[in-house]
ZADO-1210 file (C-alpha; in nm, 4 decimals, padded with zeros to 6 digits):
<atoms>
<atom x="03.5872" y="-00.1027" z="01.7391" code="UNK" pos="1"/>
<atom x="03.4208" y="00.1877" z="01.9185" code="UNK" pos="2"/>
<atom x="03.0276" y="00.2404" z="01.8856" code="UNK" pos="3"/>
<atom x="02.9569" y="00.5303" z="01.6673" code="UNK" pos="4"/>
<atom x="02.7517" y="00.7882" z="01.7892" code="UNK" pos="5"/>
<atom x="02.4136" y="00.8572" z="01.7240" code="UNK" pos="6"/>
<atom x="02.2213" y="01.1484" z="01.7442" code="UNK" pos="7"/>
<atom x="01.8355" y="01.2540" z="01.7229" code="UNK" pos="8"/>
<atom x="01.6708" y="01.3478" z="01.4009" code="UNK" pos="9"/>
<atom x="01.3919" y="01.6054" z="01.3286" code="UNK" pos="10"/>
<atom x="01.0803" y="01.5824" z="01.0881" code="UNK" pos="11"/>
<atom x="01.1535" y="01.7057" z="00.7849" code="UNK" pos="12"/>
<atom x="00.8203" y="01.8591" z="00.7005" code="UNK" pos="13"/>
<atom x="00.7272" y="01.9768" z="01.0723" code="UNK" pos="14"/>
<atom x="01.0540" y="02.0295" z="01.2312" code="UNK" pos="15"/>
<atom x="00.9760" y="01.8616" z="01.5300" code="UNK" pos="16"/>
<atom x="01.1698" y="01.6165" z="01.7497" code="UNK" pos="17"/>
<atom x="01.0887" y="01.3303" z="01.9372" code="UNK" pos="18"/>
<atom x="00.7301" y="01.3616" z="01.8817" code="UNK" pos="19"/>
<atom x="00.7215" y="01.0206" z="01.6777" code="UNK" pos="20"/>
<atom x="00.6035" y="00.6457" z="01.7350" code="UNK" pos="21"/>
<atom x="00.9060" y="00.3661" z="01.6943" code="UNK" pos="22"/>
<atom x="00.7596" y="00.1143" z="01.3805" code="UNK" pos="23"/>
<atom x="01.0683" y="-00.0878" z="01.3798" code="UNK" pos="24"/>
<atom x="01.3631" y="-00.1113" z="01.6559" code="UNK" pos="25"/>
<atom x="01.7270" y="-00.0693" z="01.5176" code="UNK" pos="26"/>
<atom x="01.9244" y="-00.3481" z="01.4244" code="UNK" pos="27"/>
<atom x="02.2789" y="-00.2595" z="01.3624" code="UNK" pos="28"/>
<atom x="02.6373" y="-00.3017" z="01.5214" code="UNK" pos="29"/>
<atom x="02.9598" y="-00.0533" z="01.4678" code="UNK" pos="30"/>
<atom x="03.0318" y="-00.2916" z="01.1648" code="UNK" pos="31"/>
<atom x="02.7235" y="-00.1581" z="00.9376" code="UNK" pos="32"/>
<atom x="02.9106" y="00.1723" z="00.9255" code="UNK" pos="33"/>
<atom x="03.1624" y="00.1077" z="00.6249" code="UNK" pos="34"/>
<atom x="03.2169" y="00.1853" z="00.2642" code="UNK" pos="35"/>
<atom x="03.0782" y="-00.1324" z="00.1188" code="UNK" pos="36"/>
<atom x="02.7304" y="-00.0711" z="00.3199" code="UNK" pos="37"/>
<atom x="02.6739" y="00.2719" z="00.2046" code="UNK" pos="38"/>
<atom x="02.7487" y="00.1917" z="-00.1823" code="UNK" pos="39"/>
<atom x="02.4789" y="00.2036" z="-00.3789" code="UNK" pos="40"/>
<atom x="02.2617" y="-00.1106" z="-00.4610" code="UNK" pos="41"/>
<atom x="02.4141" y="-00.3364" z="-00.2386" code="UNK" pos="42"/>
<atom x="02.2635" y="-00.6846" z="-00.1750" code="UNK" pos="43"/>
<atom x="01.9969" y="-00.6111" z="00.0906" code="UNK" pos="44"/>
<atom x="02.1113" y="-00.6774" z="00.4324" code="UNK" pos="45"/>
<atom x="01.8321" y="-00.5864" z="00.6983" code="UNK" pos="46"/>
<atom x="02.0742" y="-00.3397" z="00.8785" code="UNK" pos="47"/>
<atom x="01.9036" y="-00.0522" z="00.9695" code="UNK" pos="48"/>
<atom x="01.8764" y="00.2560" z="01.2311" code="UNK" pos="49"/>
<atom x="01.5272" y="00.3004" z="01.4508" code="UNK" pos="50"/>
<atom x="01.2788" y="00.3696" z="01.2590" code="UNK" pos="51"/>
<atom x="01.0112" y="00.6028" z="01.3619" code="UNK" pos="52"/>
<atom x="00.6676" y="00.8053" z="01.2217" code="UNK" pos="53"/>
<atom x="00.6251" y="01.1338" z="01.2842" code="UNK" pos="54"/>
<atom x="00.2635" y="01.1929" z="01.5085" code="UNK" pos="55"/>
<atom x="00.2286" y="01.4947" z="01.3207" code="UNK" pos="56"/>
<atom x="00.2589" y="01.4029" z="00.9462" code="UNK" pos="57"/>
<atom x="00.3253" y="01.0780" z="00.8985" code="UNK" pos="58"/>
<atom x="00.6672" y="01.0922" z="00.7859" code="UNK" pos="59"/>
<atom x="00.8762" y="00.8448" z="00.8487" code="UNK" pos="60"/>
<atom x="01.2796" y="00.8819" z="00.9175" code="UNK" pos="61"/>
<atom x="01.5477" y="00.6971" z="01.1144" code="UNK" pos="62"/>
<atom x="01.6024" y="00.8245" z="01.4478" code="UNK" pos="63"/>
<atom x="01.8614" y="00.8930" z="01.5647" code="UNK" pos="64"/>
<atom x="02.1785" y="00.8213" z="01.3494" code="UNK" pos="65"/>
<atom x="02.5500" y="00.8530" z="01.2440" code="UNK" pos="66"/>
<atom x="02.6789" y="01.2058" z="01.1986" code="UNK" pos="67"/>
<atom x="02.6207" y="01.3371" z="00.8231" code="UNK" pos="68"/>
<atom x="03.0124" y="01.4125" z="00.8498" code="UNK" pos="69"/>
<atom x="03.0750" y="01.0557" z="00.9079" code="UNK" pos="70"/>
<atom x="02.8059" y="00.9376" z="00.6317" code="UNK" pos="71"/>
<atom x="02.9451" y="01.1931" z="00.3825" code="UNK" pos="72"/>
<atom x="03.2899" y="00.9906" z="00.4157" code="UNK" pos="73"/>
<atom x="03.1483" y="00.6858" z="00.3523" code="UNK" pos="74"/>
<atom x="02.9424" y="00.7778" z="00.0390" code="UNK" pos="75"/>
<atom x="03.2510" y="00.9399" z="-00.0906" code="UNK" pos="76"/>
<atom x="03.4676" y="00.6298" z="-00.0422" code="UNK" pos="77"/>
<atom x="03.1781" y="00.4230" z="-00.1423" code="UNK" pos="78"/>
<atom x="03.2100" y="00.1993" z="-00.5040" code="UNK" pos="79"/>
<atom x="02.9954" y="00.2113" z="-00.7914" code="UNK" pos="80"/>
<atom x="02.9269" y="-00.1483" z="-00.9026" code="UNK" pos="81"/>
<atom x="02.5966" y="-00.1697" z="-01.0731" code="UNK" pos="82"/>
<atom x="02.6909" y="-00.0617" z="-01.4124" code="UNK" pos="83"/>
<atom x="02.5434" y="-00.3772" z="-01.5622" code="UNK" pos="84"/>
<atom x="02.2143" y="-00.1881" z="-01.4863" code="UNK" pos="85"/>
<atom x="02.2585" y="00.1868" z="-01.5946" code="UNK" pos="86"/>
<atom x="02.1275" y="00.1319" z="-01.9271" code="UNK" pos="87"/>
<atom x="01.7614" y="-00.0196" z="-01.7552" code="UNK" pos="88"/>
<atom x="01.7925" y="00.2607" z="-01.4796" code="UNK" pos="89"/>
<atom x="01.8391" y="00.5028" z="-01.7920" code="UNK" pos="90"/>
<atom x="01.5338" y="00.3641" z="-01.9583" code="UNK" pos="91"/>
<atom x="01.3406" y="00.4336" z="-01.6309" code="UNK" pos="92"/>
<atom x="01.4609" y="00.7549" z="-01.5662" code="UNK" pos="93"/>
<atom x="01.4329" y="00.8747" z="-01.9408" code="UNK" pos="94"/>
<atom x="01.0773" y="00.7687" z="-01.9153" code="UNK" pos="95"/>
<atom x="00.9687" y="01.0311" z="-01.6246" code="UNK" pos="96"/>
<atom x="01.2285" y="01.3176" z="-01.8294" code="UNK" pos="97"/>
<atom x="00.9788" y="01.2640" z="-02.0922" code="UNK" pos="98"/>
<atom x="00.7232" y="01.2968" z="-01.8533" code="UNK" pos="99"/>
<atom x="00.8316" y="01.6540" z="-01.8115" code="UNK" pos="100"/>
<atom x="00.7041" y="01.7765" z="-02.1454" code="UNK" pos="101"/>
<atom x="00.3668" y="01.7702" z="-02.0193" code="UNK" pos="102"/>
<atom x="00.4550" y="02.0848" z="-01.7994" code="UNK" pos="103"/>
<atom x="00.6460" y="02.2998" z="-02.0597" code="UNK" pos="104"/>
<atom x="00.9980" y="02.1649" z="-01.9735" code="UNK" pos="105"/>
<atom x="01.2731" y="02.4134" z="-02.1206" code="UNK" pos="106"/>
<atom x="01.6047" y="02.1861" z="-02.2007" code="UNK" pos="107"/>
<atom x="01.8626" y="02.4136" z="-02.1528" code="UNK" pos="108"/>
<atom x="02.0187" y="02.3399" z="-01.8528" code="UNK" pos="109"/>
<atom x="01.9775" y="02.0122" z="-01.6411" code="UNK" pos="110"/>
<atom x="02.1472" y="01.9143" z="-01.2888" code="UNK" pos="111"/>
<atom x="02.1404" y="01.5708" z="-01.1383" code="UNK" pos="112"/>
<atom x="02.2097" y="01.5408" z="-00.7789" code="UNK" pos="113"/>
<atom x="02.3187" y="01.1774" z="-00.7243" code="UNK" pos="114"/>
<atom x="02.4614" y="01.0798" z="-01.0574" code="UNK" pos="115"/>
<atom x="02.7093" y="00.7839" z="-01.0491" code="UNK" pos="116"/>
<atom x="02.8966" y="00.8111" z="-01.3626" code="UNK" pos="117"/>
<atom x="02.6711" y="00.9785" z="-01.5365" code="UNK" pos="118"/>
<atom x="02.4451" y="00.7103" z="-01.7140" code="UNK" pos="119"/>
<atom x="02.1717" y="00.9483" z="-01.6853" code="UNK" pos="120"/>
<atom x="02.3221" y="01.2665" z="-01.7976" code="UNK" pos="121"/>
<atom x="02.4124" y="01.0603" z="-02.1126" code="UNK" pos="122"/>
<atom x="02.0473" y="00.9953" z="-02.1563" code="UNK" pos="123"/>
<atom x="01.9695" y="01.3518" z="-02.1057" code="UNK" pos="124"/>
<atom x="02.2131" y="01.4444" z="-02.3645" code="UNK" pos="125"/>
<atom x="02.0425" y="01.2415" z="-02.6238" code="UNK" pos="126"/>
<atom x="01.7599" y="01.3750" z="-02.5432" code="UNK" pos="127"/>
<atom x="01.9125" y="01.7080" z="-02.6729" code="UNK" pos="128"/>
<atom x="01.9628" y="01.9043" z="-02.2950" code="UNK" pos="129"/>
<atom x="02.1943" y="02.1436" z="-02.4085" code="UNK" pos="130"/>
<atom x="02.3834" y="02.1515" z="-02.0464" code="UNK" pos="131"/>
<atom x="02.3978" y="01.8751" z="-01.8411" code="UNK" pos="132"/>
<atom x="02.5459" y="01.9052" z="-01.4647" code="UNK" pos="133"/>
<atom x="02.6107" y="01.6378" z="-01.2226" code="UNK" pos="134"/>
<atom x="02.6636" y="01.6011" z="-00.8454" code="UNK" pos="135"/>
<atom x="02.8307" y="01.2630" z="-00.6985" code="UNK" pos="136"/>
<atom x="03.0215" y="01.2308" z="-00.3441" code="UNK" pos="137"/>
<atom x="03.1787" y="00.8729" z="-00.5273" code="UNK" pos="138"/>
<atom x="03.5090" y="00.9277" z="-00.6331" code="UNK" pos="139"/>
<atom x="03.5086" y="00.5769" z="-00.7624" code="UNK" pos="140"/>
<atom x="03.1678" y="00.6792" z="-00.9650" code="UNK" pos="141"/>
<atom x="03.3081" y="00.9952" z="-01.0942" code="UNK" pos="142"/>
<atom x="03.6219" y="00.7991" z="-01.2198" code="UNK" pos="143"/>
<atom x="03.3769" y="00.5532" z="-01.3877" code="UNK" pos="144"/>
<atom x="03.2516" y="00.8524" z="-01.5939" code="UNK" pos="145"/>
<atom x="03.3073" y="00.8832" z="-01.9498" code="UNK" pos="146"/>
<atom x="03.6097" y="01.1305" z="-02.0496" code="UNK" pos="147"/>
<atom x="03.3871" y="01.3761" z="-02.2053" code="UNK" pos="148"/>
<atom x="03.1206" y="01.3637" z="-01.9090" code="UNK" pos="149"/>
<atom x="03.3444" y="01.3861" z="-01.6055" code="UNK" pos="150"/>
<atom x="03.4357" y="01.7427" z="-01.6069" code="UNK" pos="151"/>
<atom x="03.1001" y="01.7943" z="-01.5660" code="UNK" pos="152"/>
<atom x="03.0418" y="01.6383" z="-01.2312" code="UNK" pos="153"/>
<atom x="03.1262" y="01.7827" z="-00.9007" code="UNK" pos="154"/>
<atom x="03.2609" y="01.5039" z="-00.6717" code="UNK" pos="155"/>
<atom x="03.1315" y="01.6725" z="-00.3397" code="UNK" pos="156"/>
<atom x="02.7715" y="01.5940" z="-00.1273" code="UNK" pos="157"/>
<atom x="02.4954" y="01.8674" z="-00.3031" code="UNK" pos="158"/>
<atom x="02.5251" y="02.1914" z="-00.0658" code="UNK" pos="159"/>
<atom x="02.5131" y="02.5775" z="-00.1434" code="UNK" pos="160"/>
<atom x="02.7479" y="02.7388" z="-00.3175" code="UNK" pos="161"/>
<atom x="02.8495" y="02.4260" z="-00.5934" code="UNK" pos="162"/>
<atom x="02.6039" y="02.6110" z="-00.8488" code="UNK" pos="163"/>
<atom x="02.4797" y="03.0131" z="-00.9316" code="UNK" pos="164"/>
<atom x="02.1328" y="03.0838" z="-00.8650" code="UNK" pos="165"/>
<atom x="01.8558" y="03.0383" z="-01.1088" code="UNK" pos="166"/>
<atom x="02.0598" y="02.8049" z="-01.3627" code="UNK" pos="167"/>
<atom x="01.9075" y="02.5150" z="-01.4277" code="UNK" pos="168"/>
<atom x="01.5469" y="02.4135" z="-01.5770" code="UNK" pos="169"/>
<atom x="01.5232" y="02.0908" z="-01.4371" code="UNK" pos="170"/>
<atom x="01.6673" y="01.9153" z="-01.1319" code="UNK" pos="171"/>
<atom x="01.6358" y="01.5643" z="-01.1142" code="UNK" pos="172"/>
<atom x="01.7279" y="01.3598" z="-00.7592" code="UNK" pos="173"/>
<atom x="01.6799" y="00.9827" z="-00.8158" code="UNK" pos="174"/>
<atom x="01.6721" y="00.7795" z="-00.5019" code="UNK" pos="175"/>
<atom x="01.8425" y="01.0659" z="-00.3077" code="UNK" pos="176"/>
<atom x="01.5892" y="01.2086" z="-00.1226" code="UNK" pos="177"/>
<atom x="01.5837" y="00.9124" z="00.0983" code="UNK" pos="178"/>
<atom x="01.9544" y="00.9119" z="00.1871" code="UNK" pos="179"/>
<atom x="02.0150" y="01.2666" z="00.2994" code="UNK" pos="180"/>
<atom x="02.0222" y="01.3693" z="00.6511" code="UNK" pos="181"/>
<atom x="01.8386" y="01.6643" z="00.5847" code="UNK" pos="182"/>
<atom x="01.6191" y="01.6494" z="00.2337" code="UNK" pos="183"/>
<atom x="01.4623" y="01.9602" z="00.3206" code="UNK" pos="184"/>
<atom x="01.7818" y="02.1879" z="00.2978" code="UNK" pos="185"/>
<atom x="01.8683" y="02.0166" z="-00.0513" code="UNK" pos="186"/>
<atom x="01.5526" y="02.0761" z="-00.1879" code="UNK" pos="187"/>
<atom x="01.5765" y="02.4358" z="-00.0408" code="UNK" pos="188"/>
<atom x="01.8880" y="02.4755" z="-00.2634" code="UNK" pos="189"/>
<atom x="01.6970" y="02.3300" z="-00.5486" code="UNK" pos="190"/>
<atom x="01.4885" y="02.6010" z="-00.5341" code="UNK" pos="191"/>
<atom x="01.7209" y="02.8838" z="-00.5606" code="UNK" pos="192"/>
<atom x="01.8965" y="02.6814" z="-00.8368" code="UNK" pos="193"/>
<atom x="01.5870" y="02.6716" z="-01.0440" code="UNK" pos="194"/>
<atom x="01.4773" y="02.9185" z="-01.2852" code="UNK" pos="195"/>
<atom x="01.1338" y="03.0319" z="-01.2412" code="UNK" pos="196"/>
<atom x="00.9219" y="02.7691" z="-01.4106" code="UNK" pos="197"/>
<atom x="01.1928" y="02.5380" z="-01.3609" code="UNK" pos="198"/>
<atom x="01.1056" y="02.1697" z="-01.2657" code="UNK" pos="199"/>
<atom x="01.2345" y="01.9386" z="-01.0046" code="UNK" pos="200"/>
<atom x="01.1776" y="01.5491" z="-01.0794" code="UNK" pos="201"/>
<atom x="01.1948" y="01.3314" z="-00.8144" code="UNK" pos="202"/>
<atom x="01.2093" y="00.9553" z="-00.8108" code="UNK" pos="203"/>
<atom x="01.2397" y="00.7146" z="-00.4512" code="UNK" pos="204"/>
<atom x="01.1219" y="00.4606" z="-00.2487" code="UNK" pos="205"/>
<atom x="00.7168" y="00.4724" z="-00.1681" code="UNK" pos="206"/>
<atom x="00.6966" y="00.3618" z="00.2191" code="UNK" pos="207"/>
<atom x="00.3235" y="00.2883" z="00.1537" code="UNK" pos="208"/>
<atom x="00.3328" y="00.0691" z="-00.1269" code="UNK" pos="209"/>
<atom x="00.2054" y="-00.2957" z="-00.1069" code="UNK" pos="210"/>
<atom x="00.5616" y="-00.4643" z="-00.1026" code="UNK" pos="211"/>
<atom x="00.6598" y="-00.2209" z="00.1809" code="UNK" pos="212"/>
<atom x="00.3492" y="-00.2923" z="00.3926" code="UNK" pos="213"/>
<atom x="00.3782" y="-00.6742" z="00.3321" code="UNK" pos="214"/>
<atom x="00.7391" y="-00.6997" z="00.4293" code="UNK" pos="215"/>
<atom x="00.7702" y="-00.4341" z="00.6968" code="UNK" pos="216"/>
<atom x="01.1106" y="-00.4592" z="00.8634" code="UNK" pos="217"/>
<atom x="01.1996" y="-00.7333" z="00.5786" code="UNK" pos="218"/>
<atom x="01.1518" y="-00.4600" z="00.2944" code="UNK" pos="219"/>
<atom x="01.4671" y="-00.3534" z="00.1368" code="UNK" pos="220"/>
<atom x="01.3864" y="-00.0147" z="00.1627" code="UNK" pos="221"/>
<atom x="01.4238" y="-00.0527" z="00.5560" code="UNK" pos="222"/>
<atom x="01.8070" y="00.0152" z="00.5451" code="UNK" pos="223"/>
<atom x="02.0679" y="00.2236" z="00.7103" code="UNK" pos="224"/>
<atom x="02.1446" y="00.4189" z="00.4456" code="UNK" pos="225"/>
<atom x="01.7936" y="00.5289" z="00.4526" code="UNK" pos="226"/>
<atom x="01.7015" y="00.8502" z="00.6693" code="UNK" pos="227"/>
<atom x="01.3920" y="00.9436" z="00.5493" code="UNK" pos="228"/>
<atom x="01.0924" y="00.7269" z="00.3746" code="UNK" pos="229"/>
<atom x="00.8038" y="00.9038" z="00.1750" code="UNK" pos="230"/>
<atom x="00.4940" y="00.8326" z="00.0334" code="UNK" pos="231"/>
<atom x="00.3005" y="01.0298" z="-00.1974" code="UNK" pos="232"/>
<atom x="00.1504" y="01.2363" z="00.0501" code="UNK" pos="233"/>
<atom x="00.4448" y="01.3302" z="00.2768" code="UNK" pos="234"/>
<atom x="00.6639" y="01.4107" z="-00.0733" code="UNK" pos="235"/>
<atom x="00.3685" y="01.6199" z="-00.1751" code="UNK" pos="236"/>
<atom x="00.3622" y="01.8108" z="00.1724" code="UNK" pos="237"/>
<atom x="00.7802" y="01.8566" z="00.2221" code="UNK" pos="238"/>
<atom x="00.7660" y="01.9958" z="-00.1474" code="UNK" pos="239"/>
<atom x="00.4679" y="02.2448" z="-00.0941" code="UNK" pos="240"/>
<atom x="00.6167" y="02.3529" z="00.2357" code="UNK" pos="241"/>
<atom x="00.9241" y="02.4541" z="00.0658" code="UNK" pos="242"/>
<atom x="00.7488" y="02.6674" z="-00.2152" code="UNK" pos="243"/>
<atom x="00.7379" y="02.3956" z="-00.4644" code="UNK" pos="244"/>
<atom x="00.3864" y="02.3570" z="-00.6760" code="UNK" pos="245"/>
<atom x="00.3666" y="01.9668" z="-00.6959" code="UNK" pos="246"/>
<atom x="00.2390" y="01.9049" z="-01.0640" code="UNK" pos="247"/>
<atom x="00.2595" y="01.5111" z="-01.0666" code="UNK" pos="248"/>
<atom x="00.3285" y="01.2359" z="-00.8051" code="UNK" pos="249"/>
<atom x="00.1985" y="00.8508" z="-00.8040" code="UNK" pos="250"/>
<atom x="00.3626" y="00.5361" z="-00.8179" code="UNK" pos="251"/>
<atom x="00.6722" y="00.4657" z="-01.0605" code="UNK" pos="252"/>
<atom x="00.7155" y="00.2052" z="-01.3082" code="UNK" pos="253"/>
<atom x="01.0976" y="00.0851" z="-01.2922" code="UNK" pos="254"/>
<atom x="01.2756" y="-00.1508" z="-01.5968" code="UNK" pos="255"/>
<atom x="01.4838" y="-00.4224" z="-01.3957" code="UNK" pos="256"/>
<atom x="01.6761" y="-00.7119" z="-01.5274" code="UNK" pos="257"/>
<atom x="01.5888" y="-01.0525" z="-01.4059" code="UNK" pos="258"/>
<atom x="01.8951" y="-01.0666" z="-01.1450" code="UNK" pos="259"/>
<atom x="01.8291" y="-00.7125" z="-01.0161" code="UNK" pos="260"/>
<atom x="01.4693" y="-00.7974" z="-00.8966" code="UNK" pos="261"/>
<atom x="01.6202" y="-01.1691" z="-00.7683" code="UNK" pos="262"/>
<atom x="01.8496" y="-00.9437" z="-00.5660" code="UNK" pos="263"/>
<atom x="01.5496" y="-00.7828" z="-00.4371" code="UNK" pos="264"/>
<atom x="01.3807" y="-01.0882" z="-00.2728" code="UNK" pos="265"/>
<atom x="01.3342" y="-01.1206" z="00.0668" code="UNK" pos="266"/>
<atom x="01.5355" y="-01.4460" z="00.1011" code="UNK" pos="267"/>
<atom x="01.8338" y="-01.5435" z="00.3105" code="UNK" pos="268"/>
<atom x="02.2001" y="-01.5063" z="00.1522" code="UNK" pos="269"/>
<atom x="02.1984" y="-01.9030" z="00.1902" code="UNK" pos="270"/>
<atom x="01.9562" y="-01.9096" z="-00.0803" code="UNK" pos="271"/>
<atom x="01.9992" y="-01.6177" z="-00.2936" code="UNK" pos="272"/>
<atom x="02.3654" y="-01.6580" z="-00.3748" code="UNK" pos="273"/>
<atom x="02.3075" y="-01.9665" z="-00.5897" code="UNK" pos="274"/>
<atom x="01.9992" y="-01.8565" z="-00.7388" code="UNK" pos="275"/>
<atom x="02.1890" y="-01.5307" z="-00.8767" code="UNK" pos="276"/>
<atom x="02.4764" y="-01.7676" z="-00.9660" code="UNK" pos="277"/>
<atom x="02.2541" y="-01.9675" z="-01.1947" code="UNK" pos="278"/>
<atom x="02.1028" y="-01.5963" z="-01.3090" code="UNK" pos="279"/>
<atom x="02.4697" y="-01.5127" z="-01.3616" code="UNK" pos="280"/>
<atom x="02.5581" y="-01.7744" z="-01.5811" code="UNK" pos="281"/>
<atom x="02.2672" y="-01.7970" z="-01.7947" code="UNK" pos="282"/>
<atom x="02.0569" y="-01.5479" z="-02.0132" code="UNK" pos="283"/>
<atom x="01.7554" y="-01.5291" z="-01.7742" code="UNK" pos="284"/>
<atom x="01.9432" y="-01.2826" z="-01.5551" code="UNK" pos="285"/>
<atom x="01.9698" y="-01.0281" z="-01.8315" code="UNK" pos="286"/>
<atom x="01.5519" y="-01.0809" z="-01.9348" code="UNK" pos="287"/>
<atom x="01.3644" y="-00.7302" z="-01.8784" code="UNK" pos="288"/>
<atom x="01.0631" y="-00.6302" z="-01.6931" code="UNK" pos="289"/>
<atom x="00.8790" y="-00.3513" z="-01.6241" code="UNK" pos="290"/>
<atom x="00.7211" y="-00.3278" z="-01.3081" code="UNK" pos="291"/>
<atom x="00.5617" y="-00.1131" z="-01.0433" code="UNK" pos="292"/>
<atom x="00.7429" y="-00.2432" z="-00.7110" code="UNK" pos="293"/>
<atom x="00.7708" y="-00.0111" z="-00.4442" code="UNK" pos="294"/>
<atom x="00.8322" y="00.3572" z="-00.5821" code="UNK" pos="295"/>
<atom x="00.7306" y="00.6673" z="-00.6436" code="UNK" pos="296"/>
<atom x="00.7852" y="00.9595" z="-00.8586" code="UNK" pos="297"/>
<atom x="00.6549" y="01.3859" z="-00.7919" code="UNK" pos="298"/>
<atom x="00.7438" y="01.6396" z="-01.0694" code="UNK" pos="299"/>
<atom x="00.7104" y="01.9637" z="-00.9086" code="UNK" pos="300"/>
<atom x="00.7848" y="02.3601" z="-01.0251" code="UNK" pos="301"/>
<atom x="00.9012" y="02.6100" z="-00.8984" code="UNK" pos="302"/>
<atom x="00.6699" y="02.8959" z="-00.9668" code="UNK" pos="303"/>
<atom x="00.6598" y="03.1510" z="-01.2133" code="UNK" pos="304"/>
<atom x="00.7457" y="03.5012" z="-01.0649" code="UNK" pos="305"/>
<atom x="00.4533" y="03.7378" z="-01.0851" code="UNK" pos="306"/>
<atom x="00.4544" y="04.0272" z="-01.3156" code="UNK" pos="307"/>
<atom x="00.2684" y="04.2775" z="-01.1613" code="UNK" pos="308"/>
</atoms>
């Protein structure tokens, strides 16, 4: 197989190119670019691009990377195989959706970008959102959505033109910003789609979490799927640069099964596979834990328009 051509990236915050220091050297080959590798929540395998830190603003990014067209195609072919964890994910995301009540959220219309099979959209409906819409590139994931929800999901990557401006009160991006080749462009589109006073809710990996700092290149967040890795400081700065008002940002508490947590352990596959087998064969694997494990959340608002 011919090598996959890679192109340079620029900082999503300050726009600089090349003004960066290497943090981790690349660890990938042509076999890294398959739908299986780009399927959500796969077993960590330490495949990643070169990771650099912007000298100007400190944002971590992969550089260089495969083309956006290739990555979009891989995501469209990827499989949805984490349905067993959906209830726990809905608990986590629902917890932070409830936080929006503090900021006067309206519950007329909600959009989720990267919605999988729609498990969180169902949670939003249970919380009385009148209209829920989703965008998801994986055709397999959307095919697994409940029939009454499937028509509310657009099978595509997030891009301009999918929805009319000022259509949504809330836009959610859960474990999405890290994966985007141009997160600033997607957040700009979110700004356009939000009604004045509307809220955006992001939850993604924290590049400065204790686990990330201790594990270094062995951390599961150092992954070929992740183009950008944010901290509380850099996600806030990006949102503010794009015109949002950051209302809250901090470490996130996730609800996971013991089995899923075990998948994230930095163990060799020869040791991890039998461990997961034992957890699958017993009830222990389904034990639910709520932990802070290297994620952050951010809530930001499109400002109300001046009435002057």
